C-alpha positions, 0 to 999 in steps of 0.5 A: 841135206847139206844144210842139215849136215852143216847144222849138225857139224856146227852143233858138234863143234859148239859142244865143249865135251864133243870138241875135246873128244874130237881133238884127242882122237885127232891127236892120237890118230896123228901120232898113229900115222906118224909112227906108222911111217918109221921104217924097220931096218934091213929091208929092200923096200922096192922088192917088198912093194913089188911082192905086195903088188903081185899078191892080192891077199898081201895087199888086203892085209896091208889095207888092214895095217894102214899101209904099214906092212908094205912099207915095213914100218915098226908097226908092220904087224898092225892090230892083227895080233890083237884081233887074233887074241880077241878071237881066241879069248872069245872062243875060250869064253865058251869052252873054259868055265872060269872065263865064262863066269868071268864074262858074266861079271859085268864091267869088271869081268870084261876088263879082266878079259881085255887084260888077258887079251893084251897079255896074249897079244904079246906072244902072238905078235912075237910069233907073227914078227918071226913069221914075217921075217921068215916070209921075207927071207924066203922071198929074198927081200931080207938077208940073213941077220945075226940072232941079236938083230933078229931078236931086236927086230922081233921086239921092235915089231911086237912093241909097235903092235902093243903101242897101236893097241894102247893108242886104240884103247886111249881113243876108246877111253878119252875119245870115241868108242871102239878105238881099234876099229877107228885105227883100222878106219884111219889106215884105210882112209890114209890109203885113199889117195893111192887108191884114187891114183891107181883107179885113175890109171886104170880108167885110162886103159879101160872103156867107159862102160866098165868104168860106169858099171863099177861106179854104179855098183860102188854106189849101190853097195854104199847105199845098201851098207847104209840101209842095212846098218840103219835097219832096226826091228822094233819089239813092242814092250808094254809095262804094267800098272805100278803101285795101285795107280789107276793110270794105264800102263805105257808102251815102248820098243826094244830096238834090235839092229839088223847088224848087231856086230858091226864091222867086227865079223869082217875084221875077224874073217879077214884075219883067218882067211889070210892064214892059208896063204901065209902058210903057203908063203912060209913053206914055199921054199921047202923041197919036200914033194909032199909039202910042195904039193900041199903048198900048191893046193893052198895057193890054188884053193885060196886064190881070191878068184877061187870058189873055195876062197870066196866060200870060206870068206863068206861062211867065216863072215856069217859065222862070226856075225852070229858069234859076235851077236851072241856075245853082245846081246843076251836074250836071257838077260834082257828078258830078266831085266824086263821082268824085274821092271814089269815089262813084257812083250804083248802076247808073250809070257815073261821069263823063259818064253820072252827069252825064247821069243827074243832069240827067235827074232834075233836069229832071223834078223841076224841071218839077214844081216850075216848073209848081207855082210858075207855077200858084200865081202865077196861080191867085189871079188866076184865082179872083178872078172866081169868088170876087170878092175884091179883090187876091187876086193880091197875096195869093197872090204874097205868101203864096208869098214869105212861106211860102218865106222862113219855111221857108228861115229855119227850115231855116237855124236847124235846120242851125245848131243841128245844127252847134252840137250837133256842135261840142259833141260834138267838144269833149268 
């Protein structure tokens, strides 16, 4: 196995195109991590870190920002405004007819929707920046500042988010696909030394049985993630004879991945499941009895150990998995392309019947993938009380994203190596 991995990396390094993409991606990630350590002014960092240590949900949000939120850098908002803007635009695609028509116009339509997403990111980032200031002010971590200083802080944090989005798009264009996920992956990996240190400290105070159980569960979860990400349902496709030739038709397969959506549902679900807790933090200083009662309800209901929080998290992941799969895979379009090229599923009529059959198969396998993603998202939180390891929920979500992104990068490298091999064959 190690020899195969070594040979794979040697092939990757020897390829000039792939080596160029690796260097560009590494340079952009270096700039991202460098800027992420530039702090914003006027923050009591000791009190801020104490606040994050005492709040599991804020710690989870800090994971997705790559540690920039706990340090309150100029990129403290991370990519959350862009993710929220993407959710809003994709939901509006099913509501607004003009956006729905635009989404069907191929590459041009997708580019316009991405442009609208970037435009929407700016006001969302400004609102979230002001909300973050209000939260930290209510907790006594930041003092009252002048209107000019507040505007400067909001503009700085908004610019940090836009800069992060730009870096992600640079990776997508010149490096590897889905640069936004790669930036989140880099932020999680950058926190691994801190996580290992905290785990080592925890192990010293726990018995070996709980530590061993945690290690076994972590290994099983990683194995299941790899298995489910690589699982494919192959739909047999046959092609009829063409041009009156006597040669028989040939067959191939249409691969349907069990997890078509990748890590996107987890990212979307985390962005929404944190909203009630953030609202309760903002309203914690209000003295109105009804508002205080509402705040207490949100705080209790959306505690990471509560059933409401885990159920909400689970169903959000399942719902976003189905939603994003419907966005990236269109059975009707696949059926039309097969019919135009003389392809058909054996035993299924071309056209509407093929689209119906593909939708049926896709819904069944997506249900399995969605339930798996939902269980992986909440399983660490459920085991936290049994094993007693702190921040286990963060580790579970982080592992899911890290493993999925690594598998996506590996598949992309393999496909590029195969393309390079075919190009060399054609040149001969």
